[in-house]
C-alpha positions as CSV (number, residue, x, y, z in Angstrom):
1,M,-18.0,-43.6,98.0
2,H,-21.6,-42.3,98.8
3,T,-22.8,-42.1,102.5
4,S,-25.8,-40.5,104.1
5,L,-23.6,-37.4,104.7
6,C,-23.4,-36.9,100.9
7,D,-27.2,-37.0,100.9
8,L,-27.7,-34.6,103.9
9,L,-25.1,-32.0,102.5
10,A,-25.9,-32.6,98.8
11,I,-22.2,-33.2,98.1
12,K,-20.7,-35.9,95.9
13,H,-17.8,-37.0,98.2
14,P,-18.0,-37.7,102.0
15,I,-15.2,-35.1,102.7
16,I,-15.4,-31.8,104.5
17,Q,-12.5,-29.3,104.3
18,S,-11.4,-28.1,107.7
19,P,-12.2,-24.4,108.1
20,I,-8.5,-23.7,108.9
21,G,-8.8,-20.2,110.2
22,S,-7.4,-17.4,108.1
23,A,-6.1,-20.1,105.5
24,S,-9.6,-20.6,104.3
25,T,-10.2,-18.2,101.3
26,P,-13.3,-18.0,99.1
27,E,-11.1,-19.5,96.4
28,L,-10.2,-22.6,98.6
29,V,-13.9,-23.0,99.6
30,A,-15.1,-22.8,96.1
31,A,-12.4,-25.3,94.7
32,V,-13.4,-27.8,97.4
33,S,-17.0,-27.4,96.8
34,N,-16.6,-27.5,93.0
35,A,-14.7,-30.7,93.4
36,G,-17.7,-32.4,95.1
37,A,-16.7,-32.1,98.8
38,L,-17.8,-29.6,101.2
39,G,-15.8,-26.3,101.4
40,M,-15.7,-24.4,104.7
41,L,-15.2,-20.8,105.6
42,S,-13.9,-19.8,108.9
43,V,-15.6,-16.6,110.0
44,T,-14.9,-16.3,113.7
45,W,-11.9,-13.9,113.5
46,R,-13.1,-11.8,110.3
47,E,-14.9,-8.5,110.5
48,P,-18.5,-8.3,109.4
49,H,-17.5,-6.6,106.1
50,Q,-14.9,-9.1,105.4
51,I,-17.4,-11.9,105.9
52,R,-20.2,-10.4,103.6
53,R,-17.5,-9.9,100.9
54,M,-16.1,-13.4,101.2
55,L,-19.5,-15.0,101.1
56,R,-20.4,-13.2,98.1
57,E,-17.1,-14.2,96.3
58,I,-17.7,-17.8,97.2
59,Q,-21.1,-17.7,95.7
60,D,-19.7,-16.1,92.6
61,L,-17.1,-19.0,92.4
62,T,-19.5,-21.9,92.9
63,D,-23.2,-22.9,92.8
64,K,-22.3,-25.9,95.1
65,P,-23.0,-26.2,98.8
66,F,-20.3,-24.7,101.4
67,G,-20.6,-23.8,105.0
68,V,-19.2,-21.6,107.6
69,N,-17.4,-22.3,110.8
70,L,-17.9,-20.2,114.2
71,V,-16.1,-20.8,117.5
72,L,-18.4,-20.4,120.2
73,Q,-15.8,-19.2,122.8
74,W,-17.2,-15.7,122.1
75,D,-20.7,-14.4,121.2
76,M,-21.3,-15.2,117.5
77,W,-24.7,-13.6,116.9
78,D,-23.7,-10.9,114.6
79,R,-21.7,-13.2,112.6
80,L,-24.3,-16.0,112.3
81,E,-26.9,-13.2,111.4
82,I,-24.7,-12.1,108.4
83,C,-24.2,-15.6,107.3
84,I,-27.9,-16.3,107.4
85,N,-28.8,-13.2,105.6
86,E,-26.2,-13.9,103.0
87,G,-27.7,-17.3,102.3
88,V,-25.6,-19.8,104.0
89,H,-27.3,-23.0,105.2
90,I,-24.6,-25.1,106.6
91,F,-23.1,-24.0,109.9
92,S,-20.2,-25.8,111.9
93,F,-19.9,-24.8,115.5
94,F,-16.9,-25.4,117.7
95,W,-15.5,-25.0,121.2
96,G,-18.8,-24.4,123.0
97,N,-22.4,-25.4,123.4
98,P,-24.3,-24.7,120.2
99,S,-27.8,-24.9,121.6
100,R,-28.6,-21.2,121.6
101,Y,-27.7,-20.9,117.9
102,T,-29.1,-24.3,116.7
103,K,-32.9,-23.2,116.8
104,V,-32.1,-20.0,114.8
105,V,-30.2,-22.0,112.2
106,H,-33.1,-24.4,111.8
107,E,-35.7,-21.8,111.8
108,H,-33.9,-20.7,108.5
109,D,-33.7,-24.2,107.0
110,G,-30.2,-24.5,108.0
111,L,-28.0,-27.6,109.0
112,V,-25.7,-27.6,112.1
113,M,-22.6,-29.4,112.6
114,N,-20.6,-29.4,116.0
115,T,-17.1,-30.5,116.7
116,I,-16.7,-32.7,119.7
117,G,-13.8,-34.4,121.4
118,S,-15.7,-37.0,123.6
119,V,-18.7,-39.1,123.9
120,E,-20.0,-36.9,126.5
121,E,-19.9,-33.8,124.3
122,A,-21.5,-35.8,121.4
123,T,-24.5,-36.6,123.4
124,D,-24.7,-33.0,124.7
125,A,-24.6,-31.7,121.1
126,I,-27.3,-34.2,120.1
127,E,-29.6,-32.7,123.0
128,A,-28.7,-29.3,121.6
129,G,-30.3,-30.4,118.2
130,V,-27.2,-30.8,116.2
131,D,-27.6,-32.6,112.9
132,V,-24.1,-33.8,112.3
133,I,-21.2,-34.7,114.9
134,I,-17.6,-33.9,114.0
135,A,-15.6,-36.3,116.0
136,Q,-12.2,-34.7,116.3
137,G,-9.3,-36.7,117.7
138,W,-6.0,-35.3,119.2
139,E,-4.3,-35.6,115.8
140,A,-6.2,-32.5,114.3
141,G,-4.4,-29.3,113.7
142,G,-5.2,-25.9,114.8
143,H,-7.9,-25.6,117.7
144,V,-7.9,-29.3,119.1
145,R,-10.9,-30.5,121.0
146,G,-10.0,-34.1,121.2
147,E,-7.9,-35.8,123.8
148,I,-7.8,-39.3,122.4
149,A,-7.0,-40.5,118.8
150,T,-9.6,-40.0,116.1
151,M,-9.7,-43.8,115.4
152,A,-10.5,-44.6,118.8
153,L,-13.1,-41.7,119.3
154,V,-15.0,-42.3,116.1
155,P,-16.6,-45.8,116.9
156,R,-17.5,-44.7,120.5
157,V,-19.3,-41.6,119.1
158,V,-20.9,-43.5,116.3
159,D,-22.4,-45.9,118.8
160,A,-23.6,-43.2,121.1
161,V,-25.4,-40.9,118.7
162,R,-26.5,-43.3,116.0
163,P,-28.4,-42.5,113.6
164,I,-26.9,-39.1,113.5
165,P,-24.2,-38.8,111.0
166,V,-20.6,-38.6,112.4
167,V,-17.6,-37.0,110.5
168,A,-14.1,-38.2,111.5
169,S,-11.6,-35.5,112.1
170,G,-7.9,-35.5,112.7
171,G,-5.0,-37.4,111.1
172,I,-6.9,-38.5,108.0
173,A,-4.4,-37.6,105.1
174,D,-5.2,-40.1,102.4
175,G,-7.5,-42.9,101.1
176,R,-6.5,-45.4,103.7
177,G,-7.5,-43.0,106.4
178,I,-10.8,-42.2,104.8
179,A,-11.5,-46.0,104.5
180,A,-10.6,-46.6,108.0
181,A,-13.0,-43.8,109.2
182,L,-15.9,-45.3,107.1
183,M,-15.4,-48.9,108.3
184,L,-15.3,-47.4,112.1
185,G,-18.9,-46.0,111.1
186,A,-18.1,-42.5,110.2
187,S,-20.3,-41.0,107.4
């Protein structure tokens, strides 16, 4: 399986690990990235010294791409700056408007992903300059944005934001779920 998302993120498999809060560790992120997918580290609830240490650990464990996730319910400027200074190039934003952060990430040759739960949020994210849309259905765990099922949301979002890549999120647990998401237009 090779999609446009693979090319954009420089990964082998069109799979992104959910950042899953405190359960995302440098070892998990590196293992996912080393396996050819995109490992993600949640940095929202971590202290600056922890973030620096964890990013350096990941970089010691892999030379593959990985990203960080920031929840925009709170100010994330300090954490964003730390991540940029530590060489992170892939940023995932959630639970808020990413427009004020997108420009800064792009100025540092970074890529912005944004999790949405509706077509309206997807089009707003595109207007904010997002590079990848993560369409999250209600089946997702943790902080859930979606209010409808992933497989109903994905084709609507794909149609609304084409040619921007769309990642399906929520309730995908095996190859059949991946195949279904790809058939609906997810990248």
